[in-house]
C-alpha positions as CSV (number, residue, x, y, z in Angstrom):
1,M,-5.4,90.6,115.6
2,H,-2.2,91.8,114.1
3,I,0.9,89.4,114.6
4,F,4.5,90.7,114.0
5,Q,7.3,88.1,113.2
6,C,10.5,88.2,115.3
7,S,12.5,91.5,114.4
8,V,15.6,89.4,113.5
9,T,16.3,86.3,111.3
10,C,19.1,85.0,113.6
11,G,20.2,86.1,117.4
12,K,18.1,87.7,119.8
13,G,15.2,90.3,118.7
14,W,11.7,91.4,119.6
15,R,8.3,90.1,118.6
16,K,5.0,92.1,119.1
17,R,1.4,91.5,119.9
18,S,-1.5,93.9,120.0
19,V,-3.3,94.4,123.2
20,R,-6.6,96.3,123.5
21,C,-9.2,97.1,126.4
22,V,-12.4,95.1,126.0
23,G,-15.7,95.9,128.1
24,G,-17.6,98.9,129.3
25,K,-16.9,102.4,128.2
26,F,-14.1,103.2,130.8
27,R,-10.6,102.8,130.1
28,C,-8.6,99.8,131.6
29,D,-6.0,100.5,134.2
30,Y,-2.9,101.2,132.2
31,R,-0.8,100.2,134.9
32,N,-1.8,96.5,134.6
33,Q,-1.6,96.7,130.9
34,P,0.2,93.5,129.4
35,D,3.4,93.5,127.5
36,V,3.3,94.5,123.7
37,Y,6.7,93.6,123.2
38,T,8.7,90.4,124.2
39,M,12.0,89.0,123.3
40,C,12.6,86.4,120.9
41,D,15.8,84.3,120.0
42,M,16.2,82.9,116.6
43,G,19.4,80.9,117.4
44,S,23.0,82.0,117.1
45,C,24.1,84.1,113.9
46,P,26.9,82.6,111.8
47,V,30.2,84.1,112.6
48,W,33.6,84.2,110.6
49,R,36.1,82.0,112.6
50,A,39.8,82.6,111.9
51,G,42.8,80.3,112.6
52,Q,46.5,81.4,113.7
53,W,48.8,83.3,111.2
54,S,51.2,81.4,109.4
55,E,54.8,82.3,109.4
56,C,56.1,84.9,107.0
57,S,56.5,83.6,103.5
58,V,60.2,85.1,103.5
59,S,63.0,85.2,106.0
60,C,63.7,88.9,105.3
61,G,62.2,91.9,103.3
62,N,58.6,92.1,102.3
63,G,56.5,88.9,102.2
64,K,53.1,87.9,103.3
65,I,51.3,86.0,106.3
66,E,48.2,83.8,105.8
67,R,45.3,82.2,107.8
68,R,42.3,80.1,107.3
69,V,38.9,82.3,107.6
70,E,35.6,80.3,107.5
71,C,32.1,80.7,108.3
72,S,30.7,78.7,111.6
73,E,27.5,78.0,109.5
74,G,29.0,76.8,106.1
75,S,30.1,79.3,103.0
76,G,27.7,81.8,102.0
77,K,26.0,82.1,105.2
78,C,28.3,84.7,106.9
79,D,28.3,88.5,105.6
80,S,31.1,88.9,103.2
81,R,31.7,92.3,104.3
82,T,32.7,91.7,107.7
83,K,35.1,88.9,106.8
84,P,38.5,88.9,108.5
85,Q,41.7,89.1,106.6
86,A,43.0,86.1,105.4
87,S,46.4,87.3,104.4
88,R,48.6,90.5,105.2
89,S,51.9,92.0,104.5
90,C,54.9,91.0,107.0
91,N,58.6,92.0,107.0
92,P,61.1,90.0,109.4
93,G,63.6,92.6,108.8
94,R,66.1,94.0,106.6
95,C,67.5,91.6,104.1
96,P,71.5,91.3,103.7
97,E,72.8,93.1,100.9
98,W,76.1,93.6,99.1
99,I,77.6,97.2,100.0
100,V,80.2,98.2,97.3
101,G,82.8,101.0,97.9
102,D,83.9,103.6,95.0
103,W,86.7,102.1,92.5
104,S,90.1,103.1,92.9
105,Q,92.2,104.8,90.3
106,C,93.6,102.6,87.6
107,S,96.8,100.8,88.6
108,V,98.7,102.1,85.5
109,S,98.8,105.5,83.8
110,C,98.5,104.1,80.3
111,G,97.7,100.7,78.7
112,N,95.9,97.7,80.6
113,G,95.4,97.8,84.2
114,K,92.9,97.3,86.9
115,R,91.1,99.0,89.5
116,E,89.6,97.8,92.7
117,R,86.7,98.5,95.2
118,T,85.5,97.3,98.6
119,V,82.7,94.7,98.8
120,K,81.3,93.6,101.9
121,C,78.0,92.2,103.2
122,S,76.1,94.4,105.6
123,G,72.7,94.2,107.2
124,G,70.0,91.6,107.7
125,R,70.2,88.6,110.0
126,G,72.1,86.3,107.3
127,R,74.8,86.2,105.0
128,C,74.7,87.5,101.4
129,D,74.2,85.4,98.3
130,S,77.5,84.6,97.1
131,R,76.3,84.1,93.5
132,S,75.2,87.6,93.2
133,E,78.3,89.1,94.9
134,P,79.6,92.3,93.0
135,Q,83.2,92.2,91.3
136,A,85.7,93.7,93.4
137,T,88.2,94.1,90.4
138,T,87.9,95.3,87.0
139,S,90.1,96.2,84.1
140,C,91.0,99.4,82.8
141,N,92.9,101.1,79.7
142,L,94.0,104.7,79.8
143,G,94.9,104.7,76.0
144,P,98.1,103.5,74.5
145,C,101.4,104.0,76.3
146,P,104.1,106.4,74.7
147,E,107.3,104.3,73.2
148,W,110.7,105.3,72.2
149,K,111.7,105.5,68.5
150,V,115.5,104.7,67.3
151,G,117.3,106.1,64.4
152,E,120.1,104.4,62.4
153,W,123.7,104.0,63.9
154,S,126.3,106.5,62.5
155,Q,129.7,105.6,61.6
156,C,132.5,104.6,64.2
157,S,134.3,107.4,65.6
158,V,137.8,105.8,64.9
159,S,139.5,104.2,62.0
160,C,141.1,101.6,64.3
161,G,140.9,100.3,67.9
162,N,138.0,101.0,70.0
163,G,135.4,103.8,69.2
164,K,131.7,104.8,69.4
165,K,128.8,105.4,67.2
166,E,125.6,107.0,67.9
167,R,121.7,106.9,67.0
168,A,119.1,109.3,67.6
169,I,116.2,108.3,70.3
170,E,112.8,110.1,70.8
171,C,109.5,109.5,72.7
172,S,106.5,109.3,70.4
173,G,102.8,108.2,70.8
174,G,100.6,108.0,73.5
175,R,100.0,110.4,76.6
176,G,102.8,111.6,78.9
177,K,106.5,110.6,79.0
178,C,108.1,107.3,78.1
179,D,109.7,105.2,80.9
180,G,113.1,106.5,81.3
181,R,114.2,103.0,82.7
182,N,113.4,101.3,79.4
183,K,114.9,103.8,77.0
184,P,117.3,102.2,74.3
185,Q,121.1,103.1,74.2
186,S,122.0,106.1,72.0
187,T,125.9,105.1,72.1
188,T,127.7,102.0,71.4
189,S,131.0,100.7,71.2
190,C,132.7,99.8,67.9
191,N,136.0,98.4,66.8
192,L,137.5,98.5,63.3
193,G,140.4,96.3,63.8
194,S,143.2,96.4,66.4
195,C,145.6,99.4,66.5
196,P,149.7,98.9,67.3
197,E,149.6,99.1,71.2
198,W,151.7,98.4,74.3
199,K,150.4,95.3,75.9
200,V,150.9,95.1,79.7
201,G,150.5,92.1,82.3
202,D,149.1,92.3,85.8
203,W,151.3,93.5,88.5
204,S,153.0,91.0,90.6
205,Q,152.5,91.0,94.5
206,C,154.3,93.3,96.6
207,S,157.8,91.7,97.4
208,V,157.1,92.2,101.1
209,S,154.0,91.7,103.3
210,C,154.2,95.1,105.2
211,G,156.7,98.0,104.7
212,D,158.6,99.1,101.5
213,G,159.1,96.8,98.7
214,K,158.7,96.5,94.7
215,R,156.2,94.8,92.2
216,K,156.8,93.8,88.4
217,R,154.8,93.4,85.3
218,T,155.4,92.3,81.6
219,V,155.3,95.0,78.8
220,E,155.4,94.1,75.3
221,C,154.3,95.2,71.9
222,S,151.7,93.3,70.1
223,G,149.2,93.7,67.1
224,G,148.8,96.4,64.7
225,R,150.3,97.3,61.3
226,G,153.6,98.6,62.7
227,K,155.9,99.2,65.9
228,C,154.9,100.7,69.2
229,D,155.9,104.2,70.0
230,A,159.0,103.7,72.4
231,N,158.2,107.2,74.1
232,T,155.1,105.8,75.4
233,E,156.2,102.2,76.6
234,P,154.9,101.7,80.2
235,Q,157.0,100.8,83.2
236,D,157.5,97.4,84.0
237,T,158.6,97.8,87.7
238,T,157.3,100.2,90.6
239,S,157.7,100.5,94.2
240,C,155.0,99.4,96.7
241,N,154.4,100.1,100.5
242,L,151.7,97.7,102.0
243,G,151.8,100.0,105.2
244,A,153.2,100.0,108.7
245,C,153.5,96.2,109.9
246,P,150.6,95.3,112.3
247,V,150.7,95.5,116.1
248,W,148.2,94.2,118.7
249,K,146.1,97.2,120.3
250,V,144.4,96.7,123.6
251,G,141.6,98.8,125.3
252,D,140.8,99.4,129.1
253,W,139.6,96.3,131.4
254,S,135.5,96.6,131.5
255,Q,134.1,96.4,135.3
256,C,133.7,93.2,136.8
257,S,130.6,91.2,135.4
258,V,129.3,90.9,139.3
259,T,129.3,93.1,142.1
260,C,130.3,90.5,144.6
261,G,131.8,86.6,144.1
262,D,133.7,85.2,141.1
263,G,133.1,87.2,137.8
264,S,134.9,88.1,134.7
265,R,136.2,91.3,132.9
266,E,136.9,91.9,129.2
267,R,138.9,94.4,127.2
268,R,139.3,94.9,123.5
269,V,142.2,93.3,121.5
270,E,142.4,94.0,118.0
271,C,144.9,94.2,115.4
272,S,146.2,97.6,114.0
273,R,145.6,96.7,110.4
274,S,142.7,94.6,108.9
275,D,144.2,93.6,105.6
276,V,147.3,91.9,107.3
277,S,147.2,89.6,110.1
278,C,149.0,90.0,113.7
279,D,150.9,87.2,115.1
280,A,148.5,85.1,117.1
281,N,151.3,83.8,119.6
282,S,151.6,87.3,120.9
283,K,148.1,88.4,121.3
284,P,147.3,89.8,124.7
285,Q,144.5,88.1,126.8
286,A,140.7,89.7,126.1
287,K,139.2,88.1,129.1
288,A,140.3,87.5,132.8
289,R,138.7,86.7,136.2
290,C,137.6,89.0,138.8
291,N,136.2,88.8,142.4
292,P,135.2,92.2,144.1
293,G,134.7,90.2,147.5
294,A,132.4,87.7,149.1
295,C,128.8,88.0,148.4
296,P,126.4,88.9,151.2
297,V,124.3,86.2,152.4
298,W,121.0,86.1,154.5
299,Q,121.6,84.3,158.0
300,V,118.7,83.0,159.9
301,G,118.5,81.8,163.3
302,Q,116.5,78.9,164.9
303,W,112.7,79.2,165.2
304,Y,111.2,80.3,168.7
305,Q,108.5,78.5,170.3
306,C,105.0,79.0,169.0
307,S,103.3,81.7,170.4
308,V,100.3,79.4,171.6
309,T,100.3,75.9,172.9
310,C,97.5,75.0,171.0
311,G,95.4,76.3,168.1
312,I,96.8,78.6,165.4
313,G,99.8,80.9,166.7
314,S,103.0,82.5,165.3
315,R,106.9,81.9,165.7
316,R,109.8,84.1,164.9
317,R,113.5,83.5,164.0
318,A,116.3,86.3,163.6
319,V,117.2,87.2,159.9
320,I,120.2,89.3,159.3
321,C,122.6,90.0,156.3
322,S,126.3,89.5,156.8
323,G,129.5,89.1,155.2
324,G,130.7,90.9,152.0
325,R,130.7,94.6,151.3
326,N,127.4,94.8,149.8
327,K,124.0,94.7,150.9
328,C,121.9,91.5,150.5
329,D,119.1,91.5,147.8
330,P,115.8,92.2,149.9
331,K,113.7,90.3,147.4
332,G,115.3,86.8,148.6
333,R,115.0,87.9,152.2
334,P,113.9,84.9,154.1
335,E,110.7,85.2,156.6
336,D,111.3,86.0,160.1
337,I,107.7,85.3,161.1
338,S,105.9,81.9,160.2
339,Q,102.2,80.5,161.4
340,C,102.4,77.4,163.7
341,N,99.7,75.1,165.0
342,P,101.0,72.6,168.0
343,G,97.4,70.9,167.6
344,A,93.7,71.4,168.6
345,C,93.1,73.1,172.0
346,P,91.9,70.9,174.6
347,E,88.3,71.2,175.8
348,W,86.3,70.2,178.9
349,K,84.1,67.0,178.5
350,A,81.3,66.3,181.1
351,G,79.4,63.0,181.7
352,E,76.0,62.3,183.1
353,W,74.9,63.5,186.3
354,S,74.6,60.8,189.0
355,K,71.4,60.3,191.3
356,C,70.9,62.5,194.2
357,S,72.7,61.6,197.3
358,V,69.7,61.7,199.4
359,T,66.1,60.7,199.3
360,C,64.8,63.7,201.0
361,G,66.0,66.9,201.8
362,S,68.9,68.8,200.0
363,G,71.4,66.5,198.6
364,S,74.1,66.7,195.9
365,K,74.6,64.9,192.5
366,Q,78.0,64.7,190.8
367,R,79.2,64.0,187.2
368,R,82.6,63.3,185.7
369,V,84.5,66.4,184.0
370,E,87.8,65.7,182.4
371,C,90.3,67.2,179.9
372,S,89.9,65.9,176.3
373,R,93.7,66.3,175.9
374,S,96.2,64.8,178.6
375,D,99.4,66.6,177.5
376,I,97.8,70.1,177.7
377,T,95.8,71.6,180.4
378,C,92.5,72.8,180.0
379,D,91.4,76.2,181.2
380,P,90.5,76.0,184.5
381,A,88.3,79.3,184.5
382,R,85.9,77.4,182.1
383,K,85.8,74.0,183.6
384,P,82.2,72.7,184.2
385,T,80.8,72.2,187.8
386,S,81.5,68.5,188.3
387,A,78.8,68.7,191.8
388,T,75.6,70.4,192.3
389,R,73.0,70.4,194.8
390,C,69.6,68.7,194.6
391,E,66.3,69.1,196.5
392,L,64.1,66.1,197.3
393,G,61.8,67.6,199.8
394,A,62.3,68.4,203.6
395,C,63.6,65.8,205.8
396,P,63.9,66.2,209.4
397,K,67.5,67.6,210.0
398,W,69.8,68.7,212.4
399,E,69.9,72.6,213.4
400,T,73.1,73.8,214.4
401,G,73.9,77.4,216.2
402,E,76.7,79.8,215.5
403,W,80.5,78.7,216.3
404,S,81.9,80.2,219.3
405,L,85.2,81.9,219.0
406,C,88.4,79.9,218.8
407,S,89.9,79.0,222.2
408,V,93.3,80.7,221.3
409,T,94.3,83.7,219.2
410,C,96.8,82.0,217.0
411,G,98.1,78.4,216.2
412,D,95.5,75.3,217.1
413,G,92.5,75.5,219.3
414,R,88.7,74.4,219.5
415,K,85.3,76.1,219.1
416,Q,81.9,75.0,220.2
417,R,78.2,75.3,218.8
418,P,74.7,74.0,219.8
419,V,73.3,71.1,217.7
420,S,69.6,70.0,217.9
421,C,67.0,68.1,215.7
422,S,64.4,70.2,213.9
423,A,61.5,67.4,214.3
424,G,62.4,66.8,218.1
425,T,64.2,64.6,220.3
426,N,65.3,61.1,218.7
427,K,63.6,61.9,215.1
428,C,67.0,62.9,213.2
429,D,69.3,60.3,212.1
430,P,72.4,60.1,214.9
431,K,74.7,58.9,212.2
432,T,74.5,62.6,210.4
433,K,74.5,64.7,213.7
434,P,76.9,67.3,213.0
435,Q,80.0,67.8,215.4
436,S,79.2,70.2,218.1
437,S,82.8,70.6,218.5
438,V,85.8,71.0,216.2
439,S,89.5,72.3,216.3
440,C,90.4,75.7,214.9
441,N,93.3,77.5,214.0
442,A,93.3,81.3,214.4
443,G,95.9,81.4,211.8
444,S,99.7,80.7,211.9
445,C,101.6,82.9,214.1
446,P,102.6,86.1,212.1
447,H,105.6,85.8,209.7
448,W,106.5,87.3,206.2
449,K,105.3,86.0,203.1
450,V,106.8,86.7,199.7
451,T,105.4,86.0,195.9
452,K,107.4,85.3,193.0
453,W,109.7,88.0,191.3
454,S,107.9,89.9,188.6
455,Q,109.4,90.1,185.0
456,C,112.2,92.6,184.4
457,S,110.5,96.1,183.6
458,T,112.6,96.2,180.4
459,T,113.0,93.5,177.8
460,C,116.8,94.7,177.3
461,D,119.3,96.5,179.3
462,E,119.1,97.4,183.1
463,G,115.7,97.3,184.7
464,V,113.8,96.6,187.8
465,K,111.9,93.4,189.0
466,E,109.4,93.5,192.0
467,R,107.6,91.1,194.3
468,V,104.9,91.5,197.2
469,V,106.4,91.2,200.7
470,V,103.2,91.0,203.4
471,C,103.1,90.1,206.9
472,N,100.4,87.2,207.3
473,G,99.3,88.5,210.7
474,K,98.6,92.0,211.6
475,A,101.4,94.3,210.0
476,T,102.9,95.2,213.2
477,S,103.2,91.7,214.3
478,C,106.1,90.5,212.0
479,D,109.7,91.7,212.8
480,A,110.7,94.7,210.4
481,A,114.3,93.8,210.6
482,T,113.8,90.4,208.7
483,K,111.4,91.7,206.2
484,P,112.9,90.6,202.7
485,A,113.5,93.1,199.8
486,N,110.5,93.5,197.4
487,K,112.8,95.2,194.6
488,A,115.9,94.2,192.6
489,T,117.8,94.9,189.4
490,C,117.9,93.1,186.5
491,N,119.6,93.2,183.0
492,L,118.7,91.2,179.9
493,G,121.3,92.4,177.4
494,Q,121.6,95.2,174.8
495,C,118.5,96.3,173.2
496,P,117.7,95.9,169.7
497,E,117.9,98.8,167.2
498,W,116.9,99.4,163.6
499,K,119.7,99.6,161.3
500,I,118.9,102.0,158.1
501,G,120.3,101.7,154.7
502,E,120.8,104.2,151.9
503,W,117.5,105.6,149.6
504,S,117.3,103.9,146.3
505,E,116.7,106.2,143.2
506,C,113.3,107.4,142.3
507,S,110.9,104.7,140.8
508,V,110.1,106.9,137.9
509,T,111.8,109.6,135.6
510,C,109.1,112.2,136.1
511,G,106.1,112.8,138.2
512,G,105.3,111.2,141.4
513,G,107.1,108.1,142.3
514,Y,108.6,106.3,145.3
515,K,112.0,105.3,146.7
516,Q,113.1,102.5,149.1
517,R,115.7,101.6,151.6
518,Q,116.5,98.6,153.8
519,I,115.4,98.6,157.4
520,E,117.1,95.8,159.6
521,C,116.5,94.8,163.2
522,V,119.9,94.5,165.2
523,S,119.7,93.2,168.5
524,G,122.0,91.3,171.0
525,V,119.2,89.7,172.7
526,N,116.4,87.3,172.2
527,A,113.9,90.4,171.5
528,S,112.5,92.0,168.5
529,C,112.7,95.9,167.6
530,D,109.6,98.0,168.3
531,E,107.5,97.8,165.1
532,G,105.7,101.3,166.1
533,A,109.2,102.9,165.8
534,K,110.3,101.3,162.8
535,P,111.5,103.9,160.3
536,A,109.8,104.0,156.9
537,E,111.0,101.5,154.1
538,K,109.2,103.6,151.4
539,A,109.0,107.2,150.5
540,I,107.4,109.5,147.9
541,C,109.6,111.3,145.8
542,N,108.3,113.8,142.7
543,L,110.7,114.7,139.9
544,G,108.2,117.1,138.4
545,L,105.6,117.1,135.9
546,C,105.5,114.6,133.2
547,P,105.1,115.5,129.6
548,R,101.7,114.8,128.1
549,W,99.8,114.6,124.9
550,N,98.0,117.3,123.8
551,T,95.3,117.4,120.9
552,G,93.9,120.0,118.6
553,R,90.5,120.5,117.1
554,W,88.8,117.7,114.8
555,T,88.8,118.7,111.1
556,Q,85.4,118.3,109.3
557,C,84.5,114.9,108.1
558,S,85.9,114.2,104.8
559,R,82.3,113.0,103.4
560,T,79.0,114.5,103.8
561,C,77.3,111.2,103.9
562,G,78.5,107.6,104.4
563,E,81.9,106.6,106.2
564,G,84.6,109.3,106.0
565,I,87.7,110.5,108.1
566,K,88.3,113.5,110.6
567,R,91.9,114.4,111.7
568,R,93.5,116.3,114.5
569,A,96.9,117.3,115.4
570,V,98.7,115.5,118.4
571,G,101.8,116.4,119.9
572,C,104.0,115.7,123.2
573,F,104.6,118.8,125.2
574,S,106.3,119.6,128.2
575,M,104.4,121.2,131.2
576,R,107.2,123.8,132.5
577,P,108.2,125.4,130.4
578,R,105.5,124.3,127.8
579,R,107.1,123.5,124.5
580,L,106.8,120.7,121.8
581,L,109.0,117.5,122.3
582,K,109.9,114.5,120.4
583,E,107.0,111.9,120.4
584,A,109.3,109.5,122.3
585,A,109.2,111.6,125.5
586,C,105.4,110.7,126.1
587,D,104.0,107.4,126.6
588,A,103.2,105.9,123.2
589,K,100.3,103.5,124.7
590,L,98.5,106.8,126.0
591,R,98.9,108.7,122.5
592,P,95.3,109.9,121.5
593,S,94.2,109.0,117.9
594,S,94.9,111.5,115.3
595,R,92.5,110.3,112.9
596,E,88.9,108.8,113.3
597,V,86.1,107.4,111.2
598,C,83.2,109.8,111.0
599,K,79.6,109.3,109.5
600,L,77.3,112.4,109.4
601,K,74.6,110.2,107.8
602,E,74.1,107.2,105.5
603,C,74.2,107.5,101.8
604,Y,71.0,106.4,100.0
605,P,71.5,107.3,96.4
606,D,68.7,105.1,95.3
607,A,66.0,106.5,97.9
608,K,62.6,107.2,96.6
609,W,59.2,107.4,97.6
610,R,57.6,103.9,97.6
611,K,54.0,103.1,97.6
612,G,51.9,100.2,99.2
613,E,49.0,98.6,98.1
614,W,45.4,100.8,98.1
615,G,43.1,99.5,100.9
616,K,39.6,99.2,100.8
617,C,36.9,101.7,100.4
618,S,35.6,103.4,103.7
619,V,31.9,102.9,102.4
620,Y,30.3,100.1,100.2
621,C,28.4,102.4,98.2
622,G,28.3,106.2,97.6
623,L,31.4,108.4,97.8
624,G,34.0,107.1,100.1
625,D,37.8,107.1,100.5
626,K,40.7,104.6,100.5
627,S,44.3,105.2,101.5
628,R,47.8,103.5,101.2
629,D,51.1,103.5,102.9
630,I,53.8,105.9,101.2
631,W,57.3,105.9,102.9
632,C,60.7,107.1,101.7
633,G,62.7,103.7,100.9
634,I,65.9,102.0,99.1
635,K,65.8,99.4,96.4
636,N,65.6,96.5,98.8
637,G,62.4,98.0,100.5
638,T,64.2,99.3,103.8
639,K,62.5,102.5,105.2
640,V,64.8,105.6,105.5
641,P,64.0,109.1,106.8
642,D,61.9,111.2,104.6
643,E,64.5,113.8,104.1
644,Y,66.3,111.6,101.6
645,C,63.3,111.8,99.3
646,A,62.7,115.5,99.9
647,N,63.7,116.5,96.4
648,E,60.9,114.1,94.8
649,H,57.4,114.8,94.6
650,K,55.3,112.6,97.3
651,P,52.5,110.5,96.0
652,R,49.1,111.0,97.7
653,S,48.2,108.5,100.3
654,K,44.2,109.0,99.7
655,R,41.9,109.1,97.1
656,S,38.0,108.8,96.7
657,C,36.2,105.6,95.7
658,N,32.8,104.1,94.9
659,K,31.9,107.3,92.8
660,K,29.8,105.2,90.3
661,R,28.6,102.8,92.8
662,R,25.0,103.6,93.8
663,C,23.6,102.9,97.2
664,G,20.2,101.3,97.8
665,E,17.0,102.9,98.9
666,W,15.4,103.3,102.6
667,E,12.0,101.6,102.6
668,I,10.0,103.2,105.2
669,G,7.1,101.2,106.9
670,L,4.0,102.9,108.8
671,W,4.0,104.1,112.0
672,S,2.8,101.8,114.6
673,A,0.0,102.7,117.2
674,C,1.6,104.5,120.5
675,S,2.7,101.9,123.0
676,K,0.4,103.5,125.5
677,T,-3.2,104.5,125.5
678,C,-2.6,107.2,128.0
679,G,0.4,109.1,128.9
680,E,4.0,109.1,127.3
681,G,4.8,106.2,125.0
682,A,6.5,105.4,121.7
683,I,5.8,104.6,118.1
684,T,8.1,102.7,115.8
685,R,8.1,101.7,112.1
686,A,10.1,99.2,110.1
687,I,13.2,100.7,107.9
688,R,14.7,98.2,105.6
689,C,17.4,98.7,102.9
690,L,16.2,98.1,99.2
691,H,19.2,97.2,97.0
692,Q,18.9,96.2,93.3
693,L,15.3,95.0,94.1
694,E,16.7,92.9,97.1
695,Y,16.3,93.6,100.7
696,K,20.0,93.7,102.1
697,G,22.0,94.9,105.1
698,D,22.1,98.4,106.4
699,T,25.8,98.8,104.5
700,F,24.1,98.9,101.2
701,C,22.5,102.0,101.9
702,D,23.7,105.4,102.9
703,S,23.8,105.7,106.7
704,K,23.7,109.3,106.5
705,T,20.2,109.5,105.2
706,R,18.7,106.5,107.2
707,P,15.2,107.7,108.8
708,L,14.4,107.4,112.4
709,D,12.6,104.1,113.2
710,K,11.3,105.1,116.7
711,Q,9.9,108.4,118.4
712,R,7.8,109.4,121.4
713,C,4.2,110.0,121.5
714,D,1.7,111.1,124.2
715,K,-1.9,110.2,124.6
716,G,-2.7,112.5,127.3
717,T,-3.7,112.2,131.1
718,C,-4.8,108.6,132.3
719,P,-8.2,108.2,134.2
720,P,-8.7,107.2,137.7
721,L,-8.1,103.7,138.5
722,L,-11.2,101.2,138.3
723,N,-11.5,97.4,138.7
724,L,-14.2,96.7,136.5
725,Y,-12.0,96.2,133.3
726,H,-9.1,93.9,132.5
727,W,-6.5,93.4,130.0
728,Q,-7.2,90.8,127.2
729,T,-4.0,89.3,125.5
730,S,-3.7,87.6,122.1
731,T,-1.5,84.5,121.5
732,W,2.2,85.2,120.6
733,S,3.1,85.1,116.9
734,Q,5.3,82.0,115.9
735,V,9.0,82.4,115.5
């Protein structure tokens, strides 16, 4: 008997036994054939176990993360080809970096100067390292500056007295022109000794402070080698006039500083000359008191009673402007309506019901109902009932018939009715027996009845008041000659009317605005004007279309990449007719911007193709391929769109691998017998990979050339069933 081992060394597999038919020349019943294969379990296979990934090794830019990877059955037991990655790259985000602008022009046109540029930290989630901050200023030298060269001084232009001498001045060396502010003098004064000359002293002050006068000075000949020329002797006296003597000049009085009440007014008082003072004692008054008249004031009347007797209501008072020739300030107008609250409204409070008044039949029960406040009456319409019926079962009761007509047609009389007990004679309580005879009144004998007068039909001026007059009997039974009047005239005084003030100026100088006027209620009675007929206090006004800002089209951006500037024309225009105005005519707060920062795209001068690490080969042996990441990036590793690297040759992202690593060979076993002795079955064979004289996993051989390990077989039609034969099985193989 041939015994096969389990098909695997770990995990679940198959094992095989031989099964043959014994006895007789007829075949066994294939439908009862024992299993040739059975499942076997060699225990769990070793597996790789991976821990949690660590945090990225860097806080920004490219770094790596790691984790612990170990075999569940100890090192060397798991397949190294399926080992999970223990580390991989990570990038928490762009690192902060210093962004520098272009250098400015040199601060000087020659010699030593400096130039500047903007330096700022941009990008990333933190601040840039101050130790690596680029310089924001640097020195510059545009060559030596030109300088002034001077010649020798000439001789003095005179032989005595004051003269002058000269020298040549020229610019030489360097580039450009010399600084005119530093140019040396080309002429200077000289004195070769004093010449004879007339010496004059200072003029004295004028003999008068205003009008015509005289002034004097000393004249003498001094110095030199001879006498002075008498023909050139200067004058020692001269006339003077210090101008007309000053007088006080006064201007017109200004308007009074107030429109009502005590104020002041001023005028300009000044001396006709600034060099000579006027007489202060005769100076006219520059300020005086004024009073245009008494100021109008708001006058208020007494508050009326609250509109309600309890809860929240309102009360009114009269407010009028009186006195003076001007109108009162509407902003300071006192309120004419105020909220009032005389206290919480009263409510009905009901007590518990009493017991029923009877022990049987219909009775009544009562409770106490009272108002919560004693100073104000509760609403009678909402008062809860203080008595109600109660039913305690039928009692013997007195039954009564209908009352007869009253014995008289008006005034006092009597009426009768039958009374009997419902349960028979002597069963009802005689104490409760109803009356069989009572007095009656058919109504008072006819006379006229009047109600109270109604309110006047108007609240002011002449109106009508009415009352109801009826006969308490039949309409024809009262005396028409004595019937009281049911109408009368009434007059409550002059009706209130609205007093209208003048319209104010429009609230705006152009466009839509509003104008206002003062509306007052003037009344001779205790009554208010009709609010529904009150004239408008405010009205719309329109002084024409306002000028507005117009803009031209934006220019192109000043730079093709990075931040630049674009500009447009902005002007203030009137609407009708359309013309350009000064900018002050439009609202400066609404002025559109005439320049804006623009950015067509980022500038990346150091952008180039960046390459990642090559990945693993796609196969263990034979020709495969491996790949890597290729991206367009800048120096710090940040990715940018591929268009910034379009001018460079893009490196390849794939290449072949394992050209020289030979694959193992597939070792093929013999086909087994057909799994069935008749009908369709299967034949199998063992396929193993032999690599470098060792049996290894299938990955060490070329999977494309792996032979089949199973295929179909057909043993022909099975014979009829017979019970003479049975299947004989061998023992299972050992694991």
